[in-house]
Structure formats: structure tokens, C-alpha cells
N, CA and C of each residue as an Amber inpcrd file, in Angstrom:
protein
   522
  84.9230000 105.8240000  84.7870000  86.2590000 105.2200000  84.7920000
  86.1750000 103.8190000  85.4320000  86.7320000 102.8490000  84.7800000
  86.7950000 101.5200000  85.3710000  88.2200000 101.2300000  85.8750000
  88.2820000 100.7040000  87.0720000  89.5920000 100.4390000  87.6880000
  89.5310000  99.1030000  88.3680000  90.7190000  98.5190000  88.4990000
  90.8430000  97.2470000  89.1880000  92.1010000  97.2450000  89.9850000
  92.0540000  96.6460000  91.1950000  93.2460000  96.4410000  92.0160000
  93.4230000  94.9000000  92.0780000  94.6200000  94.5030000  91.7060000
  95.0380000  93.0670000  91.7090000  96.1300000  92.9690000  92.7370000
  96.0450000  91.9610000  93.5770000  97.0180000  91.8340000  94.6090000
  97.5340000  90.4120000  94.7660000  98.7550000  90.3070000  95.2450000
  99.3830000  89.0100000  95.6000000  99.8010000  89.1480000  97.0730000
  99.1100000  88.3930000  97.9320000  99.3680000  88.5150000  99.3710000
  99.7070000  87.1680000  99.9260000 100.6650000  87.1180000 100.8490000
 100.9870000  85.8830000 101.5350000 100.3980000  85.7740000 102.9190000
 100.4340000  86.8830000 103.6330000  99.9190000  86.8820000 105.0140000
  98.6930000  87.7270000 105.2430000  98.2120000  88.4000000 104.2190000
  97.0140000  89.1990000 104.3290000  97.2250000  90.7010000 104.3820000
  98.4540000  91.1610000 104.5240000  98.6860000  92.5780000 104.6560000
  98.5660000  93.3010000 103.3180000  99.0270000  92.6780000 102.2420000
  98.8240000  93.2750000 100.9020000  97.3540000  93.2530000 100.5220000
  96.6910000  92.1790000 100.8710000  95.2360000  92.0650000 100.6400000
  94.4870000  93.1780000 101.4170000  94.9070000  93.4990000 102.6180000
  94.2750000  94.5120000 103.4100000  94.3290000  95.8610000 102.6510000
  95.5000000  96.1470000 102.1450000  95.6140000  97.4410000 101.3640000
  94.7560000  97.3900000 100.1100000  94.7510000  96.2450000  99.4330000
  93.9040000  96.1320000  98.2200000  92.4290000  96.4070000  98.5170000
  91.9530000  95.8380000  99.6310000  90.5680000  96.0250000 100.0130000
  90.2950000  97.4350000 100.4190000  91.2230000  98.0670000 101.1020000
  91.0580000  99.4960000 101.4910000  90.9750000 100.3630000 100.1960000
  91.8590000 100.0860000  99.2590000  91.8480000 100.8690000  98.0060000
  90.5580000 100.6310000  97.2800000  90.0870000  99.4080000  97.1900000
  88.8390000  99.0450000  96.5240000  87.6450000  99.7750000  97.1910000
  87.5660000  99.6630000  98.4720000  86.4810000 100.2900000  99.2390000
  86.4720000 101.8130000  99.0570000  87.6570000 102.4320000  99.1370000
  87.6950000 103.8840000  99.0330000  87.4840000 104.3970000  97.6350000
  87.8490000 103.6360000  96.6130000  87.7170000 104.1300000  95.2350000
  86.5280000 103.5070000  94.4650000  85.9780000 102.4480000  95.0150000
  84.8740000 101.7750000  94.3270000  85.3380000 100.8630000  93.1960000
  86.6480000 100.6050000  93.1190000  87.1130000  99.7690000  92.0590000
  87.0320000  98.2720000  92.4170000  87.0750000  97.4470000  91.3990000
  87.0610000  96.0110000  91.5700000  88.3470000  95.5590000  92.2530000
  88.3090000  94.5030000  93.0500000  89.4750000  93.9620000  93.7520000
  89.5250000  92.4750000  93.5670000  90.6640000  91.9890000  93.0520000
  90.8330000  90.5620000  92.8050000  92.1910000  90.0390000  93.2200000
  92.1780000  88.8390000  93.7380000  93.4280000  88.1320000  94.0650000
  94.1370000  87.8330000  92.7320000  95.4810000  87.8290000  92.7400000
  96.2780000  87.5430000  91.5650000  95.8720000  86.2900000  90.8300000
  95.6180000  85.1910000  91.5520000  95.2460000  83.9410000  90.9150000
  94.0050000  84.0580000  90.0920000  93.0250000  84.8100000  90.5320000
  91.7760000  85.0180000  89.8020000  91.9410000  86.0420000  88.6530000
  92.8150000  87.0000000  88.8140000  92.9220000  88.1270000  87.9000000
  93.9280000  87.9440000  86.7960000  94.8940000  87.0040000  86.9800000
  95.9950000  86.9360000  86.0170000  95.6110000  86.6020000  84.5770000
  94.4260000  86.0750000  84.3910000  94.0140000  85.7600000  82.9950000
  93.0140000  86.7960000  82.4370000  92.7770000  87.8350000  83.1870000
  91.8650000  88.8870000  82.7160000  92.4150000  89.6890000  81.5740000
  91.5540000  90.2170000  80.7530000  91.9490000  91.1780000  79.7170000
  91.9750000  92.5410000  80.3800000  93.1690000  93.0130000  80.7380000
  93.2940000  94.2680000  81.4960000  92.9830000  95.4980000  80.6350000
  92.8850000  95.3280000  79.3260000  92.5800000  96.4890000  78.4630000
  91.1450000  96.9460000  78.6830000  90.3550000  96.1450000  79.3840000
  88.9640000  96.5460000  79.7160000  88.9000000  97.5890000  80.8090000
  90.0460000  97.8920000  81.4420000  90.0690000  98.8570000  82.5370000
  90.8780000 100.0960000  82.2020000  90.4590000 101.2070000  82.7160000
  91.1890000 102.4840000  82.5220000  92.3740000 102.5720000  83.4260000
  92.2100000 102.0690000  84.6280000  93.2720000 102.1060000  85.6520000
  93.5210000 100.6840000  86.2080000  94.7760000 100.2960000  86.1920000
  95.1540000  98.9860000  86.7340000  96.1270000  99.2120000  87.8490000
  95.7810000  98.6800000  89.0460000  96.6290000  98.8150000  90.2160000
  97.0760000  97.4060000  90.5740000  98.4020000  97.2590000  90.6810000
  98.9450000  95.9670000  91.1090000  99.6580000  96.1070000  92.4230000
  99.3340000  95.2320000  93.3440000 100.0200000  95.1630000  94.6580000
 100.6420000  93.8580000  94.9580000 101.8670000  93.9210000  95.4240000
 102.5970000  92.6830000  95.7870000 103.4260000  92.9230000  97.0450000
 103.8070000  91.8680000  97.6900000 104.6250000  92.0150000  98.8990000
 106.0980000  91.9490000  98.5230000 106.8760000  92.5670000  99.3320000
 108.3350000  92.6480000  99.1210000 109.0870000  91.5480000  99.7860000
 110.0930000  91.0560000  99.1300000 111.0130000  90.1600000  99.7410000
 112.4040000  90.3560000  99.0880000 113.3620000  90.6580000  99.9400000
 114.7300000  90.9370000  99.4780000 114.7710000  91.9870000  98.3980000
 113.9410000  93.0070000  98.5350000 113.9550000  94.1210000  97.5910000
 113.0900000  93.9280000  96.3470000 112.6350000  92.6670000  96.1050000
 111.7930000  92.4060000  94.9570000 110.2820000  92.4650000  95.3320000
 109.4380000  92.5630000  94.3320000 107.9990000  92.5820000  94.5320000
 107.3970000  91.3270000  93.9010000 106.6910000  90.5420000  94.6820000
 106.1460000  89.2760000  94.2150000 105.1900000  89.4710000  93.0240000
 105.3480000  88.5840000  92.0350000 104.5780000  88.5640000  90.8250000
 104.6240000  89.8330000  89.9910000 105.5950000  90.6950000  90.2590000
 105.7300000  91.9120000  89.4850000 106.0480000  91.6490000  88.0220000
 106.7630000  90.5650000  87.7300000 107.1230000  90.2520000  86.3640000
 105.8940000  90.0450000  85.4950000 104.8290000  89.4520000  86.0560000
 103.5990000  89.2490000  85.3450000 103.0550000  90.6400000  84.9340000
 103.0640000  91.6080000  85.8440000 102.5370000  92.9440000  85.5560000
 103.4860000  93.6410000  84.5770000 104.7770000  93.5360000  84.8100000
 105.7310000  94.2200000  83.9370000 105.6350000  93.7660000  82.4730000
 105.2810000  92.5010000  82.2620000 105.1380000  91.9830000  80.8710000
 104.0090000  92.7240000  80.1170000 103.1330000  93.4110000  80.8140000
 102.0060000  94.0890000  80.2200000 102.1240000  95.5950000  80.2290000
 103.1130000  96.1160000  80.8900000 103.2270000  97.5610000  81.0320000
 103.2090000  98.3200000  79.6990000 104.0640000  97.9230000  78.7780000
 104.1800000  98.6830000  77.5130000 102.8400000  98.6940000  76.7670000
 102.2260000  97.5360000  76.5920000 100.9880000  97.4990000  75.8000000
  99.8500000  98.2860000  76.5280000  99.8050000  98.1610000  77.8700000
  98.7630000  98.8990000  78.5770000  99.0150000 100.3750000  78.5670000
 100.2660000 100.7860000  78.7350000 100.5860000 102.2310000  78.6990000
 100.3580000 102.7890000  77.2930000 100.7100000 102.0240000  76.2480000
 100.4830000 102.4750000  74.8780000  98.9630000 102.6100000  74.5950000
  98.1580000 101.8580000  75.2910000  96.6680000 101.9350000  75.1590000
  96.0920000 103.0460000  76.0280000  96.9400000 103.8100000  76.6960000
  96.5030000 104.9430000  77.4970000  96.0030000 104.6030000  78.8850000
  96.3450000 103.4610000  79.3630000  95.9090000 103.0080000  80.6880000
  96.7780000 103.6610000  81.7780000  96.1450000 103.9810000  82.9230000
  96.8710000 104.4460000  84.0750000  97.3660000 103.2380000  84.8540000
  98.6250000 103.1780000  85.1470000  99.2440000 102.0300000  85.8120000
  99.8430000 102.4080000  87.1200000  99.4680000 101.6570000  88.1320000
  99.9240000 101.9190000  89.5130000 100.4130000 100.5940000  90.1290000
 101.5490000 100.6650000  90.8660000 102.0240000  99.5370000  91.6170000
 102.1800000  99.9720000  93.0750000 101.7330000  99.1540000  93.9410000
 102.0890000  99.4120000  95.3810000 102.7380000  98.1350000  95.9160000
 103.7630000  98.3690000  96.6750000 104.5190000  97.2800000  97.2530000
 104.3990000  97.3560000  98.7920000 104.1790000  96.2280000  99.4010000
 104.0160000  96.1210000 100.8750000 105.1880000  95.4070000 101.4380000
 105.9120000  96.0690000 102.3590000 107.0750000  95.4630000 102.9340000
 107.0990000  95.5300000 104.4460000 108.1340000  94.9100000 105.0070000
 108.2860000  94.8330000 106.4540000 108.9470000  96.0790000 107.0640000
 109.5000000  96.9250000 106.1810000 110.1860000  98.1490000 106.6830000
 109.2020000  99.2860000 106.9130000 109.5070000 100.1570000 107.8840000
 108.6970000 101.3490000 108.0670000 108.8080000 102.2670000 106.8280000
 107.8070000 103.0850000 106.6210000 107.7680000 103.9610000 105.4630000
 108.9860000 104.9160000 105.4170000 109.5340000 105.2650000 106.5660000
 110.6160000 106.2420000 106.6400000 111.9880000 105.6220000 106.3010000
 112.0810000 104.3180000 106.1050000 113.3620000 103.6980000 105.8340000
 113.9930000 104.3060000 104.5630000 115.2090000 104.7500000 104.6730000
 115.8870000 105.3960000 103.5200000 116.0890000 104.4340000 102.3530000
 116.0770000 103.1240000 102.5590000 116.3440000 102.1530000 101.4930000
 115.1340000 101.9600000 100.5770000 113.9680000 102.3770000 101.0210000
 112.7190000 102.1230000 100.2860000 112.7910000 102.6350000  98.8820000
 113.0830000 103.9040000  98.7080000 113.0300000 104.5220000  97.3920000
 113.9140000 103.7740000  96.3960000 115.1370000 103.4440000  96.7700000
 116.0230000 102.7370000  95.8620000 115.5270000 101.3410000  95.5980000
 114.9930000 100.6680000  96.6240000 114.4940000  99.3200000  96.4060000
 113.3130000  99.3210000  95.4130000 112.4490000 100.2720000  95.5080000
 111.3210000 100.3900000  94.6220000 111.8390000 100.6490000  93.1870000
 112.7330000 101.5520000  93.0760000 113.2670000 102.0010000  91.7800000
 113.9390000 100.8490000  91.0480000 114.6760000 100.0130000  91.7700000
 115.4710000  98.9520000  91.0930000 114.5900000  97.8200000  90.5430000
 113.2970000  97.8270000  90.8270000 112.3750000  96.8210000  90.3120000
 111.9300000  97.1330000  88.8670000 112.2680000  98.2800000  88.3720000
 111.7400000  98.7400000  87.0630000 112.8680000  99.2460000  86.1800000
 112.7070000  99.0270000  84.8640000 113.6080000  99.6290000  83.9250000
 113.2910000 101.1390000  83.8120000 114.1130000 101.8710000  83.1830000
 113.8950000 103.3210000  83.0040000 112.5800000 103.5520000  82.2740000
 112.2970000 102.8050000  81.2480000 111.0910000 102.9470000  80.4550000
 109.8600000 102.5910000  81.3090000 109.9200000 101.5260000  82.0170000
 108.7990000 101.0730000  82.8690000 108.5230000 102.1510000  83.9660000
 109.6040000 102.6800000  84.5400000 109.4800000 103.6720000  85.6230000
 108.7000000 104.8760000  85.1680000 108.8460000 105.2370000  83.9190000
 108.1440000 106.4280000  83.3440000 106.6420000 106.1390000  83.1280000
 106.3080000 104.8590000  83.0080000 104.9210000 104.5060000  82.6880000
 104.0960000 104.1280000  83.8950000 104.7200000 103.8840000  85.0260000
 104.0290000 103.3770000  86.2290000 104.2650000 104.2880000  87.3970000
 103.2620000 104.5200000  88.1620000 103.3740000 105.2490000  89.4700000
 103.5650000 104.1630000  90.5130000 104.5890000 104.3110000  91.3420000
 104.9610000 103.2840000  92.2970000 104.8560000 103.8430000  93.7360000
 104.2630000 103.0280000  94.5910000 104.0550000 103.4600000  95.9920000
 104.5150000 102.3620000  96.9250000 104.9550000 102.7430000  98.0770000
 105.3180000 101.7720000  99.1340000 104.3600000 101.8990000 100.2950000
 103.8730000 100.7820000 100.7680000 102.9850000 100.7580000 101.9490000
 103.6050000  99.8540000 102.9950000 103.9260000 100.3510000 104.1680000
 104.4700000  99.4760000 105.2250000 103.4650000  98.4160000 105.6370000
 103.9390000  97.2160000 105.7460000 103.0690000  96.0770000 106.1370000
 103.4330000  95.5170000 107.4820000 104.4020000  94.6440000 107.4520000
 104.8580000  93.9720000 108.6780000 105.1710000  92.5530000 108.4220000
 105.0690000  91.7700000 109.4800000 105.3360000  90.3270000 109.3840000
 104.2830000  89.6100000 110.1940000 103.8110000  88.5120000 109.6900000
 102.9030000  87.6370000 110.4310000 103.4750000  86.2360000 110.2870000
 104.3140000  85.8500000 111.2390000 104.9820000  84.5980000 111.1590000
 103.9730000  83.4110000 111.2080000 102.8250000  83.6030000 111.8110000
 101.8170000  82.5380000 111.8580000 101.2370000  82.2170000 110.5130000
 101.2220000  83.1850000 109.5850000 100.5910000  83.0150000 108.2860000
 101.6610000  82.7880000 107.1550000 102.9050000  82.9650000 107.4880000
 103.9920000  82.8050000 106.4910000 104.1790000  81.3740000 106.1220000
 104.5520000  81.1780000 104.8990000 104.9580000  79.8230000 104.4500000
 106.2850000  79.4980000 105.1530000 106.4970000  78.1850000 105.2750000
 107.6910000  77.7290000 106.0080000 108.9940000  78.3250000 105.4010000
 109.1260000  78.3440000 104.0820000 110.3210000  78.8480000 103.4560000
 110.5980000  80.2900000 103.8010000 109.5700000  81.1080000 103.8230000
 109.6810000  82.5270000 104.1480000 110.0460000  82.6850000 105.6380000
 109.4130000  81.9110000 106.4610000 109.7130000  81.9670000 107.9170000
 111.2180000  81.6160000 108.1380000 111.6680000  80.5610000 107.4980000
 113.0720000  80.1380000 107.6720000 114.0260000  81.1880000 107.1580000
 113.6650000  81.8040000 106.0260000 114.5310000  82.8690000 105.4300000
 114.6400000  84.0340000 106.3910000 113.5700000  84.4010000 107.0010000
 113.5530000  85.5450000 107.9300000 114.4150000  85.1900000 109.1610000
 114.2220000  83.9860000 109.6960000 115.0270000  83.5730000 110.8630000
 116.5190000  83.4840000 110.5750000 116.8620000  83.0420000 109.3420000
 118.2400000  83.0210000 108.9400000 118.8220000  84.4350000 108.8140000
 118.0170000  85.3420000 108.2790000 118.4630000  86.7300000 108.1700000
 118.7220000  87.3460000 109.5270000 117.8420000  87.0970000 110.4910000
 118.0270000  87.6090000 111.8440000 119.2830000  86.9840000 112.4380000
 119.5100000  85.7040000 112.2470000 120.7540000  85.0620000 112.7540000
 121.9740000  85.6630000 112.1890000 121.9520000  85.9260000 110.8620000
 123.1180000  86.5450000 110.2170000 123.3730000  87.9200000 110.8150000
 122.3390000  88.7140000 110.9450000 122.5190000  90.0770000 111.5430000
 123.0550000  89.9530000 112.9720000 122.5560000  89.0170000 113.7390000
 122.9470000  88.8160000 115.1380000 124.3690000  88.3690000 115.2620000
 124.8570000  87.6500000 114.3080000 126.2140000  87.0620000 114.4070000
 127.2810000  87.9760000 113.8660000 126.9580000  89.1160000 113.3820000
 127.9600000  90.0980000 112.8770000 128.9100000  90.4310000 113.9910000
 130.1990000  90.6570000 113.6800000 131.1540000  91.0540000 114.6620000
 130.8700000  92.4350000 115.2460000 130.5760000  93.3500000 114.3890000
 130.2770000  94.7310000 114.8050000 128.8060000  95.0580000 114.5360000
 127.9470000  94.6410000 115.4370000 126.5320000  94.8890000 115.2610000
 126.2120000  96.3380000 115.5490000 125.6750000  97.0440000 114.5780000
 125.3610000  98.4540000 114.7230000 124.0340000  98.6460000 115.4360000
 123.7830000  99.8650000 115.8050000 122.4770000 100.2200000 116.4170000
 121.3430000  99.9110000 115.4210000 121.5960000 100.2020000 114.1770000
 120.5900000  99.9300000 113.0890000 120.3030000  98.4130000 113.0290000
 121.3730000  97.6190000 113.0910000 121.2300000  96.1320000 113.0700000
 120.4180000  95.7020000 114.2900000 120.6980000  96.2500000 115.4560000
 119.9650000  95.8570000 116.6610000 118.4950000  96.1580000 116.5340000
 118.1680000  97.3250000 115.9670000 116.7570000  97.6990000 115.7820000
 116.1020000  96.7220000 114.7840000 116.8240000  96.4040000 113.7570000
 116.2690000  95.4770000 112.7370000 116.0710000  94.0990000 113.3260000
 117.0230000  93.6380000 114.1480000 116.9050000  92.3310000 114.7850000
 115.6980000  92.2840000 115.6570000 115.5080000  93.3390000 116.4570000
 114.3460000  93.4120000 117.3500000 113.0240000  93.3810000 116.5690000
 113.0180000  94.1860000 115.4950000 111.7480000  94.2920000 114.7110000
 111.4250000  92.9410000 114.0580000 112.4410000  92.3080000 113.4770000
 112.1950000  91.0630000 112.6960000 112.0750000  89.8030000 113.5460000
 112.2250000  89.9430000 114.8330000 112.1880000  88.8210000 115.7130000
 110.8140000  88.3490000 116.0990000 109.8140000  89.1160000 115.6960000
 108.4030000  88.8090000 116.0310000 107.4320000  89.3640000 115.0040000
 106.2250000  88.9320000 115.0450000 105.1920000  89.4580000 114.1720000
 104.8070000  90.8820000 114.5580000 104.4590000  91.6950000 113.5760000
 103.9970000  93.0510000 113.8090000 103.2230000  93.5220000 112.5860000
 102.4210000  94.5770000 112.7500000 101.5600000  95.0840000 111.6950000
 101.6620000  96.6000000 111.6730000 102.2360000  97.1440000 110.5840000
 102.3880000  98.5960000 110.4300000 101.3730000  99.1860000 109.4780000
 100.4020000  98.3580000 108.9930000  99.4440000  98.8560000 108.0000000
  98.6250000 100.0230000 108.5650000  98.3060000 100.9430000 107.7140000
  97.4960000 102.1240000 108.1000000  96.8700000 102.6620000 106.8090000
  95.6000000 103.0310000 106.9030000  94.8840000 103.5360000 105.7670000
  95.5130000 104.8340000 105.1880000  96.2430000 105.5510000 106.0080000
  96.8340000 106.8120000 105.5100000  97.7790000 106.5320000 104.3410000
  98.3470000 105.3370000 104.2350000  99.3070000 105.0590000 103.1860000
  98.6280000 104.8410000 101.8350000  97.3150000 104.7230000 101.7700000
  96.6620000 104.5830000 100.4940000  96.2330000 105.9360000  99.9350000
  96.3290000 106.9780000 100.7320000  95.8890000 108.2920000 100.2470000
  96.5660000 108.7480000  98.9580000  97.9230000 108.6390000  98.8390000
  98.5540000 108.9820000  97.5660000  98.1010000 108.1330000  96.3960000
  97.8110000 106.8590000  96.6600000  97.3370000 105.9780000  95.6240000
  95.9560000 106.3970000  95.1360000  95.0910000 106.7130000  96.0990000
  93.7450000 107.1920000  95.7860000  93.8160000 108.5240000  95.0090000
  94.7350000 109.4050000  95.3720000  94.8770000 110.6490000  94.6070000
  95.2890000 110.3740000  93.1840000  96.1380000 109.3970000  93.0020000
  96.6400000 109.0290000  91.6550000  95.4960000 108.4140000  90.8240000
  94.6370000 107.6200000  91.4720000  93.5260000 106.9760000  90.7690000
  92.5890000 108.0720000  90.2260000  92.3300000 109.0690000  91.0390000
  91.4340000 110.1480000  90.6190000  92.2160000 111.1480000  89.8260000
């Protein structure tokens, strides 16, 4: 079986998961920029990983444009998304689901892997967006306990990555 994991990473957390998946499964691992022109029909399993921002998954449209043809060719399709929220967050399932049409959802196995934030490696625009979001939360008239927790978490860099989150992905590959 030939497999490839393609990832789009901004701060290195999505890349870390891609490398863990590659090492554990023996599949090829490529950055999105190098992989986007590949003929993916050469692989039996295609895994795409992107980081989350505002509920969306970066560069997912590129992958979604190929889902139907790859699925029709009998390829196994997997997407993993890396976000700043803990795995237990109740919003995760809905956020993952809204990235796909009904037909796409049936053809792709989707996983969430908690990542974190690394403000030192973020692009300026992303850093500013996060700081604005924290300010908006902080300026609410009725700040809830959930808001306070989110403000605390998003106010600094942190890393929630853990190899245990790739176990379901590895099970799906095999």
C-alpha cells in the first residue's frame, strides 16, 4: 500500500503531526507547496492535514477539489485538522463537519488533533487576528467563565500536541 501525508503548517504543529503519522506508518510526508502538483492517483491512501482558523481548515479547498475523482478511483481519503482548542471542546465536531458537503463527508475520514498557538512563529496577520479576538472576548459586558478560560488560553503560546491523537488516523490507514 502506498500512502502520503500532505500538510500545510504555519507554526510547525501540523507538520509535527504529519511527521509522526509518516514515521508511524512509513508513508511519504510532504509539505503542501511541494505536494500540490503531485499526481495523487499514484497513492492508495492520501492524508491531508491543515491548521484551523475560524472553523476553516487551511488549503482544504485544494484537497476538496480532488475528493470525488480520488474516491471514485477507490482511494482512501483522510483529513486531519490541527487547532488551538482542546480535543474535548464540544464545538470541534460541528466545526469539522461544516467544512465538507454531505457527499464529501461520506468519502473522507476526518480527525481533529489539538495543536496550540506559537505566537513567535505566527505571521503578523494571524497574530493580530488572535489579539483582536482576545480583546473582543475581554470587552464583552457579561464575560462568562468559558470566555475567561478562552481568554487565558489564547493570551500566550502553548502546545497541546500529543502522539496519542494520531492513533485513530493510523488505525484508519491500516
